[in-house]
TORGUGU-518648 format. One record per atom (N, C-alpha, C, CB): x, y, z; residue in one letter. Coordinates in steps of 0.001 Angstrom, whole numbers, padded with zeros to 6 digits, always signed. Glycine has a CB too. Layout:
XYZA ...
//
This chain:
+013357+064913+051006X +012701+063416+050374X +013588+062551+049201X +011146+063808+049546X +013135+061357+049140X +014435+060865+048460X +014024+060958+046435X +014779+058839+049216X +014392+060288+045977X +014246+060095+044731X +015301+059048+044175X +014290+061364+044116X +014320+058031+042920X +015079+057255+042706X +015286+057771+040729X +014439+055687+043331X +016491+057710+040341X +017042+058403+038944X +017692+057557+038744X +017773+059720+038792X +017885+057240+036900X +019295+056465+036390X +020308+057222+036846X +019529+056292+034773X +020994+056354+036598X +023088+056814+036947X +023552+057578+035508X +024567+054812+037117X +024260+058429+035965X +024698+059393+035018X +026379+059210+035412X +023919+061067+035258X +027006+059768+033999X +028562+059112+034413X +029281+060132+035767X +029821+059242+032716X +028461+061039+036180X +028789+062328+037148X +029284+061353+037940X +027564+063460+037827X +028296+060073+037961X +027930+060035+039787X +029169+058377+040066X +025294+059532+040293X +030172+058713+039050X +031130+057379+039428X +031790+057246+040488X +032114+057139+038630X +031931+057982+041137X +032847+058700+042078X +032035+058269+043663X +032905+060631+041645X +030977+058564+043574X +029736+058644+044428X +029658+056677+044540X +028090+059711+043425X +029470+056283+043414X +028650+054868+043136X +030190+054063+044073X +028255+054300+040819X +031170+054179+043280X +032726+053471+043643X +032330+053630+045529X +034635+054778+042849X +032143+054783+045929X +032195+054829+047598X +031207+053973+048029X +031917+056291+048312X +029686+053705+047700X +028675+053168+047952X +029501+051581+047976X +027427+053586+046889X +029959+051103+046533X +030504+049669+046321X +031739+049346+047270X +030980+049483+044759X +032236+050338+048074X +033363+050159+049166X +032693+049495+050184X +034049+051511+049741X +031619+050683+050065X +030915+050179+051752X +030008+048691+051628X +029507+051640+052434X +029783+048274+050457X +028499+047617+050683X +029823+045768+050606X +026782+048127+048963X +030976+045807+049953X +032168+045203+049918X +031991+043962+049075X +032670+044942+051278X +033079+043360+049089X +033323+042670+048297X +032245+041425+047574X +034328+042350+048849X +031614+040837+048497X +030675+039652+048108X +029319+040438+047287X +030130+038695+049697X +029266+041717+047233X +028065+041878+046437X +028550+042157+044795X +027144+043194+047114X +028470+041060+044340X +029104+040912+043296X +028407+041721+041899X +029228+039450+043220X +027369+041984+042160X +026390+042778+040936X +026712+044372+041388X +024316+042338+041055X +027672+044804+042182X +028298+046026+042619X +029947+046159+042937X +027569+046344+043820X +030595+045727+042052X +031946+045364+042859X +032796+046867+042944X +032978+044011+041909X +033648+046679+044014X +034148+048129+044211X +035222+048118+043207X +034699+048543+045776X +035586+048213+042339X +035979+048512+041341X +035990+049511+040377X +035783+047928+041068X +036701+050762+040148X +036638+051754+039449X +036475+051651+037991X +037575+052361+039741X +037045+050619+037289X +036862+050213+035947X +036057+049524+035952X +037732+049725+035299X +035301+048604+036397X +034249+047805+036473X +032824+048437+036228X +034337+047223+037699X +032679+049682+037534X +031910+050326+037845X +031930+051403+036285X +032243+050805+039356X +032561+052005+035600X +032784+052646+034640X +032319+051881+033802X +033904+053055+034472X +032148+050763+033609X +031675+050116+032290X +030193+050257+033000X +032368+048337+031754X +029823+049496+033663X +028422+049388+034490X +027590+050636+034171X +028657+049314+036203X +028469+051732+034738X +027643+053498+034598X +027378+053569+032936X +029024+055241+035178X +028603+053122+032387X +028011+053700+030826X +026948+052581+029954X +029563+053967+029667X +026980+051371+030187X +026182+050668+029951X +024598+050822+030323X +026717+049794+030336X +024692+051512+031516X +023503+051863+032297X +022849+053250+031234X +024029+052346+034143X +023600+054121+030730X +023600+055124+030422X +023080+055112+029213X +024592+055608+030597X +023951+053961+028028X +023377+053627+026982X +021924+052899+026731X +024232+053029+026562X +021570+052198+027767X +020369+051201+028293X +019311+052239+028306X +020586+050390+029925X +019354+053111+029276X +018198+053999+029449X +017857+055004+028112X +018518+054895+030772X +018703+055212+027153X +018067+056199+026225X +017057+055119+025390X +019316+057108+025168X +015910+056625+025212X +014893+055926+024357X +015275+055078+023156X +014042+056888+023864X +014645+054076+022779X +014809+053418+021474X +013459+052441+021190X +016268+052518+021497X +013322+052586+020172X +012041+051227+020007X +012449+050078+019475X +010781+051514+019020X +013955+049924+019376X +014234+048386+019297X +015272+048397+020274X +014704+047714+017793X +014769+047545+020663X +015636+046724+022214X +016399+045604+022127X +014663+046129+023342X +017934+045821+022195X +018823+044978+021854X +018877+043683+022886X +020062+045744+021746X +018029+043940+024079X +017946+042625+024832X +019383+042354+025903X +017825+041343+023566X +020503+043090+025665X +021092+043393+026663X +021295+044254+027718X +021632+043345+026400X +020517+045062+027665X +020322+046394+028490X +020427+045699+030279X +018432+047273+027994X +021558+046597+030567X +021097+046786+031906X +021326+048301+032494X +021827+045738+032781X +020165+048079+033553X +020015+049362+034225X +020445+049928+035396X +019043+049514+034344X +021230+050718+036062X +021417+050679+037261X +020761+052463+037564X +023132+050184+037597X +020324+051861+038451X +019461+053400+039030X +020329+053842+040656X +017193+052925+039478X +020184+054874+041172X +020358+055738+042620X +019706+056393+042914X +021213+056455+042888X +019672+056146+044505X +018767+056751+045606X +019485+057863+045924X +018466+055865+046900X +018984+059044+045918X +019594+060628+046126X +018720+061023+047392X +019293+061871+044614X +019474+061515+048244X +018811+062106+049357X +018347+063834+048469X +020113+062152+050977X +017674+064456+048694X +017418+065380+048038X +017829+066428+048544X +016377+065420+047769X +017961+066566+049806X +018495+067896+050492X +019870+067945+051008X +017676+068236+051653X +020922+066176+051395X +022537+066593+051180X +022627+066712+049893X +023703+065566+051665X +021916+066059+048916X +022297+065695+047051X +023302+064793+047091X +022959+067076+045956X +023344+063585+048111X +024622+062908+048026X +023881+061585+047342X +025544+062694+049625X +024411+060500+047124X +024011+059478+046661X +023898+058365+047967X +024924+059164+045500X +022783+057620+048207X +022839+056788+049374X +022060+055699+049289X +022508+057432+050495X +022110+055276+047892X +021852+053925+047912X +021641+053593+046053X +020352+053619+049044X +021678+051746+046129X +021979+051796+044037X +020589+050669+043992X +024276+050731+043030X +020327+050156+042995X +019257+049280+042850X +019578+048848+040933X +017533+050239+043371X +018879+047967+040791X +019145+047669+039409X +018401+046288+038854X +020714+047561+039268X +018387+046742+037402X +017945+045215+036874X +018762+044854+035025X +015720+045271+036753X +018936+043836+035155X +019498+043292+034308X +018373+042705+032776X +020230+042244+035205X +018282+043231+031552X +017631+042861+031364X +016887+041298+030590X +017667+043708+031243X +018000+041029+030391X +018500+039416+029534X +019665+038964+030148X +018956+039504+027752X +020002+038153+031081X +021425+037407+031839X +022066+036296+030454X +020794+036153+033660X +023002+036209+030632X +023801+035276+029669X +024002+035560+028655X +023435+034232+029429X +023607+036782+027737X +023616+036577+026455X +025360+037744+026327X +021791+037133+025582X +026063+038232+027100X +027526+038470+027304X +027871+037616+027684X +028017+039349+027990X +028101+037530+028824X +028772+036200+029360X +027654+035225+029879X +029854+036523+030631X +028367+033917+029910X +027738+032139+030616X +027183+032925+031811X +029244+030493+031233X +026048+032407+032091X +025293+032513+033767X +025167+031093+034010X +023529+033357+033956X +026147+031075+035176X +025992+029097+035653X +024786+029346+036395X +027481+028106+036935X +024436+028221+037296X +023910+028063+038639X +023836+026557+038599X +022469+028858+038969X +023945+025996+039967X +023835+024846+040249X +021946+024536+040638X +025004+024646+041444X +021893+023087+039867X +020366+023129+039864X +020555+021977+040633X +019380+023091+038427X +019475+021616+042362X +019542+020857+042887X +018261+019973+042775X +019953+021292+043848X +018602+018880+042284X +017727+017864+042139X +017650+016299+042888X +017847+017744+040898X +016692+015356+042542X +016600+014184+043545X +016899+013147+042650X +015169+013953+044340X +017685+012015+042820X +017712+010776+041828X +017491+009659+042576X +019033+010560+041037X +016745+008485+042269X +016786+007378+042950X +017477+006206+042492X +015675+007097+043166X +018007+005551+043115X +018556+004420+043214X +018256+003208+044101X +019545+004734+043375X +017764+001742+042936X +017032+000706+044220X +017826-000574+043545X +014822+000502+044287X +017649-001585+044270X +018220-002675+044028X +017029-003605+044539X +019643-002789+044681X +016524-004396+043726X +015351-005104+044022X +015850-006275+044792X +014531-005485+042768X +017121-006572+044288X +017920-007903+044961X +018337-008136+046074X +018920-008178+044528X +018610-006268+046533X +019196-006482+048001X +018027-006021+048512X +020620-005679+048548X +016779-005017+048055X +016148-004475+048949X +016619-003085+049308X +016145-005296+049923X +017419-002402+049070X +017644-001226+049060X +017460-000117+048203X +018453-001270+049248X +016755+000794+048684X +015537+002091+047885X +017027+003276+048685X +012884+002313+048966X +017553+003900+047266X +018329+005368+048018X +017792+006441+047471X +019999+005609+047798X +017288+007221+047967X +017125+009065+047223X +018718+009622+047346X +015798+010490+048500X +019183+010156+045958X +020258+011075+046643X +020520+012672+045799X +021817+010100+046628X +020292+013195+046913X +020626+014722+046213X +021968+015119+045210X +020821+015726+047474X +021417+015859+043924X +022662+016160+043204X +022682+017199+042701X +023011+015412+042316X +023668+017928+042404X +023565+019070+042075X +024450+018722+040776X +023958+020155+043159X +023768+019906+039075X +024174+020097+037825X +024527+021177+037762X +023435+019864+036933X +025574+021203+036893X +025975+022840+036676X +025322+023301+035382X +027731+023135+036523X +024271+024155+035376X +023369+024428+034226X +023348+025952+033961X +021890+023884+034514X +022698+026018+032248X +022463+027547+032309X +021309+027885+032130X +023125+028298+031459X +020566+027344+032551X +018688+027425+032657X +018494+029178+032720X +017830+026466+034593X +018969+029593+033501X +018501+031221+033393X +019087+032230+032218X +018970+031958+034796X +019606+031902+031289X +020192+032381+030165X +018755+032860+029602X +021145+031261+029266X +018704+034314+029315X +017647+035096+029013X +016774+035713+029693X +017101+034636+028456X +017117+035113+031183X +015740+035722+032114X +016259+037128+032466X +015315+034745+033765X +015846+037778+032917X +015975+039542+034072X +016627+038790+035108X +014125+040591+034895X +016970+039759+035872X +017820+039703+036801X +017658+041048+037520X +019141+039388+036280X +017229+040796+038754X +017598+042160+039238X +018603+042304+040802X +016063+042909+039434X +019256+043194+040840X +020317+043247+041833X +021004+044264+041704X +021139+042251+041860X +022352+044050+042923X +022858+045918+043106X +022240+047005+044176X +022431+046772+041638X +021516+046113+044551X +020607+046898+045778X +021729+046918+046903X +018984+045934+046391X +021468+048096+046880X +022424+048483+048281X +021840+049979+049103X +024320+048828+047667X +022222+050011+050397X +021242+051226+051161X +022052+051543+052052X +019757+050875+051869X +022678+052439+052330X +023891+053235+053573X +023055+052978+054753X +024299+055265+053435X +023606+052182+055946X +022956+052030+057122X +022107+052744+057655X +023583+051939+057848X +022868+053990+057137X +020997+055393+058043X +020224+055429+057651X +020692+057005+058177X +019751+054991+056394X +018630+054973+055738X +017904+053963+055794X +018774+055195+054682X +018253+052970+056177X +017651+051709+056719X +016420+051590+057504X +018514+051171+057467X +015418+052692+056970X +014043+052976+058280X +013224+053597+057058X +014381+054407+060048X +012098+053409+057886X +010980+054454+057330X +010839+053765+056045X +011426+056212+057175X +010937+052634+055575X +010366+051866+054473X +011136+051830+052799X +008900+052500+054395X +012526+053021+053282X +013206+053658+051998X +013842+052093+051658X +014545+055208+052307X +014260+050855+052442X +014551+050399+051824X +014055+049170+050742X +015139+050441+052399X +013053+048648+051547X +011352+048767+050443X +011189+049192+049388X +010273+049545+050796X +010946+050342+049457X +010797+051336+048252X +012053+051108+047771X +010472+052947+048535X +013231+051136+047994X +013991+050912+047021X +014338+050097+045812X +014539+050886+047437X +014151+049010+046882X +013784+047341+046404X +012499+047085+045063X +013038+046460+048053X +011407+047912+045405X +009887+047934+044901X +010262+048459+043396X +008685+049107+045899X +010802+049727+043519X +010633+050870+042356X +010895+050279+040820X +011819+052167+042642X +012033+049149+041723X +012221+048445+040116X +011323+047415+039253X +013426+047667+040151X +010277+047770+040028X +009228+046605+039390X +008157+047799+038983X +008491+045147+040704X +008147+049271+038836X +007299+049976+038356X +008105+050305+037119X +006799+051036+039247X +008840+050380+037136X +010261+050308+035695X +009756+049299+034511X +012139+049409+036372X +009953+048198+035356X +009092+046390+034669X +007758+046608+034385X +008938+044854+035948X +007584+046970+034902X +005773+046887+034499X +005570+048228+033671X +004498+046940+036144X +005999+049416+033394X +005762+050230+032144X +006359+049793+031174X +006082+051496+032181X +007603+049247+031376X +008378+048949+030191X +008710+047402+030069X +009686+049791+030224X +007438+047075+029650X +007314+044950+030140X +008008+044636+028988X +005353+043797+030158X +008183+045406+027696X +008429+044470+026635X +010163+044242+026380X +007633+045096+025258X +010832+045224+027571X +011943+045262+027420X +012645+043942+028246X +012293+046594+027757X +011713+043162+029194X +012375+042232+030177X +011623+040955+029754X +012197+042663+031865X +012072+039696+030384X +011836+038587+030112X +010696+038462+031289X +013099+037682+030040X +009978+037105+030581X +008589+036280+031310X +008761+035960+032447X +008116+034991+030768X +010271+035186+033047X +010907+035044+033975X +012017+036277+035081X +011426+034107+033355X +011749+036694+036275X +012792+037226+036699X +013598+036385+037782X +012406+038441+037116X +014814+036687+037927X +015512+036214+039237X +016255+037308+040168X +016600+035164+038828X +016617+036694+041482X +017318+037267+041977X +018512+036098+042679X +016500+038167+042755X +020227+036571+042912X +020624+035602+043577X +020952+036045+044977X +021634+035009+042911X +020634+035415+045794X +020763+035742+047267X +022126+035435+047675X +019758+034955+048167X +022927+036546+048429X +023709+036016+049015X +024261+034625+049951X +023670+036705+049304X +024897+033820+049583X +025229+032558+050710X +025852+032790+052022X +026199+031560+050138X +025402+031412+052687X +026486+031610+054045X +027927+031958+053993X +026603+030361+054790X +028249+032712+054893X +029928+033002+054701X +030504+032930+056172X +030330+034709+053964X +031633+032831+056419X +031956+032425+058237X +032611+034321+058288X +033807+030485+058728X +032801+034325+059670X +033307+035465+060328X +034339+036010+059534X +033774+035186+061657X +035480+035175+058553X +036458+035837+057872X +035833+035913+056606X +037809+035204+057884X +034680+036094+056407X +033973+036139+054645X +034194+035179+053664X +034462+037315+053786X +034308+034055+054191X +035069+033012+053719X +033718+031786+053146X +036221+032456+055125X +033319+031072+052274X +032172+029983+051781X +032483+029056+052138X +031845+029716+050492X +031895+028314+053481X +032117+026411+053706X +031574+025691+052375X +030965+025618+055248X +030712+026559+051387X +030577+025903+050695X +031817+025427+049584X +029596+026374+050391X +032391+026852+049414X +032913+027175+048133X +034051+026404+048620X +033078+028773+047591X +035305+026613+049880X +035924+026019+050247X +035743+024109+050167X +035938+026725+051250X +034826+023579+050320X +034616+022248+049798X +034269+021727+048185X +033592+021865+050578X +033786+022576+047467X +033794+022191+046243X +034923+023152+045051X +032235+022252+045934X +034607+024353+044857X +034899+025251+043613X +036614+025541+044443X +033492+026988+043304X +036815+025617+045277X +038280+025635+045465X +039660+024485+045256X +038241+025937+046681X +038975+023330+045307X +039385+022625+044892X +039976+022812+043339X +038614+021895+045207X +038819+023346+042291X +039121+023661+040904X +039655+024936+040655X +038019+023538+040126X +039466+025997+041310X +040355+027067+041250X +041202+027442+041324X +040342+027541+041509X +041454+026646+042429X +042792+026682+043288X +043143+028207+043866X +044114+026154+042281X +042093+029158+044347X +042107+030835+044656X +041137+030740+045761X +041542+032022+043287X +041363+031772+046981X +040091+031353+047820X +039275+032159+047021X +040009+031669+049525X +038164+032342+047554X +036890+032747+047782X +036796+034021+047461X +036462+032538+049007X +037162+035301+048279X +037010+036238+047917X +037448+036663+046522X +037360+036755+048742X +039086+036189+045990X +039715+036394+044414X +038485+035740+043567X +041439+035424+044070X +038007+034494+043466X +037190+033995+042985X +035987+034977+042628X +036997+033014+043723X +035262+034949+043503X +033982+035924+043834X +034458+037174+042870X +033787+036428+045744X +035533+038067+043305X +035740+039194+042235X +036195+039028+040986X +036537+040057+042622X +036651+037780+040443X +036978+037860+039244X +035429+037524+038647X +038265+036890+038877X +034548+036525+039391X +033418+036185+038394X +032724+037862+038160X +032132+034836+039195X +033084+038756+039194X +031686+040043+039324X +032771+040955+038322X +031126+041014+041497X +033990+041138+037567X +034451+042226+037065X +034919+041287+035664X +035622+043113+038087X +035060+040139+035868X +035486+039352+034183X +034288+038591+033908X +036997+038071+034113X +033230+038272+034286X +032346+037180+034059X +032594+035885+034705X +032291+036960+032756X +031816+034828+033846X +031904+033300+034558X +032424+032873+033501X +030555+032394+035093X +032995+032677+032529X +034247+032232+031658X +034768+030905+032456X +035557+033544+031565X +035534+031492+033217X +036231+030710+033928X +035519+029176+034511X +036643+031628+034964X +034359+029841+034963X +033786+028742+035846X +033658+027751+034429X +032113+029193+036864X +033163+027509+033457X +033208+026856+032317X +034329+026067+032111X +033073+027652+031375X +035838+026958+032028X +037023+026433+031605X +037138+025522+032882X +038248+027539+031269X +037182+025569+034270X +037677+024949+035544X +036919+024135+036269X +038025+025808+036384X +035474+024381+036385X +034834+023603+036618X +034036+022128+036362X +034585+024162+036700X +034477+021092+036846X +033530+019936+036617X +032476+019850+036070X +033205+019487+037444X +032327+019064+034887X +031405+019240+033752X +030186+017714+034873X +032434+018757+031556X +030527+016895+035716X +029976+015994+035773X +028816+016307+037330X +031119+014850+035673X +027710+015702+037799X +027083+016366+038862X +027652+015702+039925X +025596+016361+038870X +027537+016416+040763X +028236+016238+042468X +026974+015573+043226X +028733+018059+043429X +027784+014563+043986X +026761+014358+044805X +026782+014855+045967X +026545+013270+044936X +025756+015259+046668X +025375+016346+047782X +025784+015785+049170X +023693+016692+047798X +025682+013959+049056X +025878+013467+050445X +027865+013115+050503X +024646+011776+050672X +028446+013223+049625X +029818+013405+049604X +030449+014732+050040X +030194+013147+048361X +029545+015689+050329X +030733+016980+050926X +030559+017185+052087X +030698+018468+050365X +031564+017832+052641X +031511+017932+053840X +030190+018585+054552X +032611+018536+054079X +030003+017855+055689X +028710+018144+056835X +028024+019968+056653X +029594+017916+058844X +029272+020616+056544X +029419+021883+056594X +029025+022771+055466X +030574+022038+056865X +029352+021831+054374X +029342+022297+052713X +027313+022126+052726X +030596+020691+051211X +027273+021059+053249X +025782+020162+052721X +024732+021377+053482X +025527+018011+053613X +025237+021610+054927X +024139+022410+055373X +024314+023799+055328X +023803+022097+056620X +024583+024407+053776X +024527+025874+053591X +023752+025467+052022X +026299+026894+053658X +023428+024611+051745X +022939+024872+050442X +021424+025190+050086X +023293+023800+049754X +021466+026516+049955X +020131+026897+049421X +020118+027827+050532X +018843+025743+049239X +020711+028422+051203X +020517+028749+052510X +021237+030702+052423X +021521+027341+053658X +020364+031156+052729X +021161+032709+052554X +022058+033034+053522X +020220+033956+052593X +022941+034061+053320X +023720+034742+054390X +022379+035542+055443X +024969+036010+053534X +022889+035611+056515X +022180+036117+057750X +021777+037521+057333X +023129+036109+059138X +022569+038334+057025X +022600+040036+056437X +021728+040063+055134X +024373+040666+055942X +021181+038573+054295X +020621+038939+053086X +018860+038380+053438X +021574+038095+051652X +018456+037854+054572X +017514+037038+054685X +016244+038136+054788X +017787+036007+055901X +016417+039565+055100X +015458+040570+055026X +014874+040459+053726X +015994+041902+055283X +016219+040416+053113X +016191+040878+051300X +015291+039782+050400X +018062+040797+050496X +015737+038600+050894X +015196+037434+050791X +013567+037215+051049X +015958+036711+051633X +013215+037551+052190X +011955+037705+052526X +011123+038715+052062X +011928+037749+053634X +011159+039817+051324X +011039+040886+050613X +010623+040230+049203X +012347+041775+050667X +011472+039314+048643X +011328+039207+047301X +009830+037673+047643X +013277+038775+046318X +010056+037340+048797X +008788+036251+049221X +007633+036915+049004X +008719+035718+050803X +007270+038009+049533X +006354+039115+049717X +005983+039209+048297X +006958+040489+050401X +007043+039578+047415X +006327+039627+046062X +006011+038822+045094X +006754+040245+045473X +006173+037718+045647X +006008+036222+044760X +007402+035609+044055X +004864+036492+043363X +008482+035990+044977X +009463+035295+044234X +009158+033997+045344X +011196+036105+044077X +010285+032994+044553X +010289+031409+045191X +011643+030549+044920X +008988+030470+044452X +012100+029666+045474X +013224+029371+045442X +013042+027861+044611X +013845+029471+046894X +013498+027408+043750X +013304+026910+042988X +014081+025971+042797X +013135+027501+042328X +015284+025776+043901X +015885+024644+043641X +017450+024905+043113X +014992+023912+042654X +017591+026531+042187X +018950+026778+041781X +019907+027397+042788X +018913+027607+040655X +021144+027032+042861X +021926+027898+043900X +023385+028332+043178X +022208+026943+045419X +023668+029292+043958X +025045+030138+043710X +026253+028790+043039X +025700+030985+045609X +026648+028790+042255X +028006+027833+042054X +029199+028301+042982X +028595+027911+040401X +029064+029385+043489X +030563+029659+044716X +030057+029292+046355X +031164+031805+044766X +028664+030193+046589X +028412+030259+047943X +027018+029643+047931X +028536+031731+048575X +026663+029138+047314X +025546+027942+047380X +023888+028692+048065X +026315+026475+048691X +024282+029985+047815X +023009+030733+048238X +021637+030911+047182X +023532+032183+048584X +021245+030768+047731X +019358+030876+046550X +019664+031784+045738X +017547+031550+047336X +018774+031282+044498X +018405+031657+043399X +017229+031899+043556X +018643+030952+042485X +015985+033337+043877X +014757+033740+043908X +014332+033411+042111X +014705+035440+044561X +013408+033182+041891X +011870+033097+040993X +011202+033992+040697X +010875+032479+041477X +010527+034555+039714X +009172+034870+039514X +008786+034761+038089X +008886+036188+040014X +007461+035019+037670X +007168+035445+036824X +006690+036414+036790X +006790+034934+036409X +007130+037352+035986X +007337+038950+035636X +005787+039220+036166X +007743+039460+033674X +004866+038904+035394X +003476+039485+035307X +003141+039439+036901X +002330+038531+034244X +003680+037913+037168X +002937+038062+038589X +003423+038405+039876X +002424+037002+038891X +004546+039405+039782X +005280+039944+040466X +004521+041129+041306X +006316+040272+039654X +004334+040728+042799X +002986+041757+043383X +003144+042984+043119X +002712+041832+044918X +004070+043665+042993X +003985+045116+042625X +003902+045519+040991X +005276+045784+043249X +004366+044733+040025X +003791+044692+038831X +002511+044459+038575X +004313+043990+038245X +001899+043572+039437X +000676+043128+038886X -000571+044111+039286X +000443+041659+039380X +000183+044544+041171X -001053+045320+041475X -000834+046965+041489X -001589+044823+042925X +000118+047457+040610X +000618+048537+040500X -000397+049258+039099X +002287+048288+040345X -000523+050542+039551X -002151+051521+038610X -001204+052192+037737X -003459+053061+039726X -001918+052896+036504X -001583+053995+035691X -002428+054782+035904X -001444+053835+034420X -002509+056059+036025X -003438+057278+035484X -002731+058625+035502X -004786+057455+036398X -003338+060001+034888X -002806+060946+034954X -003157+061996+035916X -002804+061226+033953X -002135+062575+036091X -002329+063985+037118X -003495+064707+036421X -000805+065171+037202X -004815+064920+037637X -005679+065457+037311X -005654+066642+038079X -006649+064740+037315X -004621+067058+039196X -004164+068453+039978X -003029+068105+040827X -005368+069144+040978X -002345+069075+040891X -001641+069573+041950X -001820+070477+043153X -000935+069970+041478X -002044+069448+044204X -002320+069984+045736X -001634+068901+046674X -004108+070111+046140X -001832+070086+047717X -001421+069472+048876X -001757+068441+049243X -001571+069996+049704X -001355+067074+049777X -002369+066013+049882X -001488+065091+051113X -002717+065128+048185X -001803+064730+051509X -001564+063663+053272X -000429+063078+052930X -002856+062161+053834X +000748+063007+053724X +001999+062262+053199X +001520+060176+053444X +003714+062999+054497X +000349+060291+054413X +000290+059184+054651X -001457+058773+054298X +000917+059032+056091X -001940+057974+053383X -000939+056602+053224X +000436+056735+052229X -001921+055298+052496X +001447+056506+052334X +002829+056830+051406X +002224+055799+049983X +004767+056098+052364X +002628+056271+049132X +002612+055693+047888X +003779+055386+046865X +001850+056386+047338X +004108+054517+046584X +005531+054314+045736X +004813+054946+044062X +006216+052113+045721X +005728+056015+043606X +004881+056556+042514X +006449+056751+041498X +003750+058257+043035X +006074+056560+040269X +007089+056812+039203X +006253+057529+038217X +007817+055466+038583X +007088+058073+037093X +006546+058983+036166X +006627+057968+035080X +007319+060434+035949X +006229+057701+033828X +006558+056766+032756X +007366+056861+031447X +005536+056438+032397X +008435+057988+031951X +009817+058139+031102X +010361+057016+031734X +010807+059612+031229X +011166+056357+030092X +012319+055873+029999X +013884+056608+030613X +012262+055698+028677X +014014+057212+029834X +015411+058061+030221X +015537+059225+031321X +015855+058780+028960X +014177+059433+031538X +013848+060487+032814X +013312+060114+033695X +013132+061516+032663X +013500+058380+033498X +012739+058083+034740X +012833+058319+036023X +012648+057149+034840X +011981+058695+037386X +012014+058874+038252X +011087+058179+039146X +012089+059836+038177X +010863+057805+040116X +010589+057270+041235X +010687+057693+042847X +011158+056415+041036X +009436+057780+043722X +009429+058497+044934X +008489+058006+045722X +009257+059830+044801X +008633+058320+047142X +007885+058086+048315X +006880+059043+049013X +008753+057818+049158X +005876+059314+048427X +004878+060519+048695X +003638+060118+048545X +005024+061701+047824X +002978+061337+049352X +001421+060775+049382X +000525+061074+047859X +000528+061692+050786X -000284+060847+048091X -001230+060795+046553X -002350+060233+046760X -000651+059953+045292X -003342+060963+046017X -004885+060959+046129X -005638+060169+044893X -005408+062545+046153X -006430+059392+044963X -006900+058809+043497X -008132+059409+043894X -006879+056992+043032X -008585+059695+042470X -010146+060197+042172X -010604+059764+040838X -010320+061849+042196X -011748+060050+040565X -012541+059315+039266X -011627+059725+038105X -014294+059905+038954X -011321+061105+038207X -010827+061940+037324X -009357+061543+036879X -010921+063258+037891X -008534+061095+037891X -006878+060779+038153X -006712+061100+038950X -005832+061170+037530X -005407+061059+039397X -004835+061260+040396X -004227+062497+041094X -004200+060583+040245X -004378+063000+042209X -003553+064465+043102X -002165+063677+043115X -004257+065006+045166X -001246+064926+043392X -000157+065092+044051X -000017+066478+044630X +000863+064751+043246X +001398+066334+045486X +001808+067863+045460X +002853+068196+044983X +001896+068454+046555X +002726+069430+044917X +003919+070292+043619X +004998+069952+043487X +004335+071689+043731X +005472+069367+045146X +007149+069151+045337X +007447+067419+044846X +007687+069453+047366X +006185+066883+044617X +006434+065344+044390X +006315+065566+042960X +005328+064128+045109X +005454+066497+042127X +005562+066751+040765X +006623+067260+040277X +004718+067430+040379X +007615+068402+040793X +008838+068814+040504X +009557+067373+040625X +009359+070036+041473X +009717+066719+041833X +010728+065897+041998X +010363+064401+040651X +010712+065480+043877X +009140+064448+040621X +008950+063112+038874X +009085+064156+037747X +006830+062051+038502X +009087+065433+037508X +009483+065868+036092X +008301+065710+035503X +010625+065091+035343X +007256+066389+036787X +005834+065390+035408X +004874+066906+036065X +004709+062688+036083X +003804+067468+034943X +002686+068213+035311X +001521+067697+035132X +002648+069282+034775X +000466+068276+035346X -001199+067959+035135X -001313+067323+033633X -002283+069567+035232X -001971+066198+033679X -002277+065473+032631X -000863+064267+032354X -002595+066627+031373X +000217+064620+032768X +001083+063285+032664X +000644+061986+033097X +002228+063420+033369X +000974+061248+032495X +000384+059755+033539X +001658+059348+034419X -000122+058052+032409X +000927+058960+035503X +002171+058002+036557X +001591+056794+036666X +002512+058546+038296X +002766+055929+037244X +002396+054464+037729X +002706+054385+039106X +003172+053290+036978X +001559+054004+040031X +001924+053804+041191X +001343+052842+042040X +001894+054785+041664X +001553+052482+043551X +000956+051715+043907X +001504+051823+045616X +001107+050513+042978X +000360+051320+046930X +000868+051691+048359X +001770+051059+047909X +000241+051360+049795X +002867+051845+049365X +003550+051302+050251X +003804+050347+050915X +003519+051643+050694X 
//
């Protein structure tokens, strides 16, 4: 079986290995031992039970194969972005220019540097080893975060975002970055992306132009990738769309990848998940499978297993109960897989 749980300090070596497998382009899980140490420590502090939320919590969860005892994936959510480091985006808008005397009417697409998502919740750090990209495991790893957000809604913003990796060429370079940011940062895309992932985005404010950028003045290759996902990220974007996320015109300042947005309460898994107490532990059919989570914060657990709904509560198997750390009478949050 598989189980999602909060990261602990002892996971550091395996998390670093997963980050190295994911590659540099995944800014929310950079392959840097010191940065990951801070990320893990932040999650460990955030997951502790507390009545007073600080607002800048960052939660990192790991997917564990219970047979091999190995970590095979990660997933995470930041309660509110932009509180520690500025969170920058480009907003794509349209301006109209016209000359009545000449009879010329022009619509121009313009990119504005903004901090509009400051305070929003962000999902990220989603990575799964290729061998486990089967049987709905990737979908489960993405959606289990929403069960946590549904259970502890008071800790999160009404707006949830997710940055999708933008188009890169075979060498791992970004056509958009080459034609925009590289002129100001004077470093290649991989280096800038890594600095952003490990040190935050203050250097974006320090070095990038403050004025709007007219899209039609950019190279055709740069224009073509604005708001487009990297091929390998398209399935993740489609999965977000099934949950109700939409692209609202905001893009990443480096690779122009789309930022997806949804109202937390209207995310499909949040909205349709249900809560009930365990009425009985008994063998249940594995199909249809359910995403199931306990309702603990510090001891949060989620898995993919069989479940039966009854008027008196739910029935789950003893192995599932042991995996989730629950007993008869405890509450579960669940939804069909």
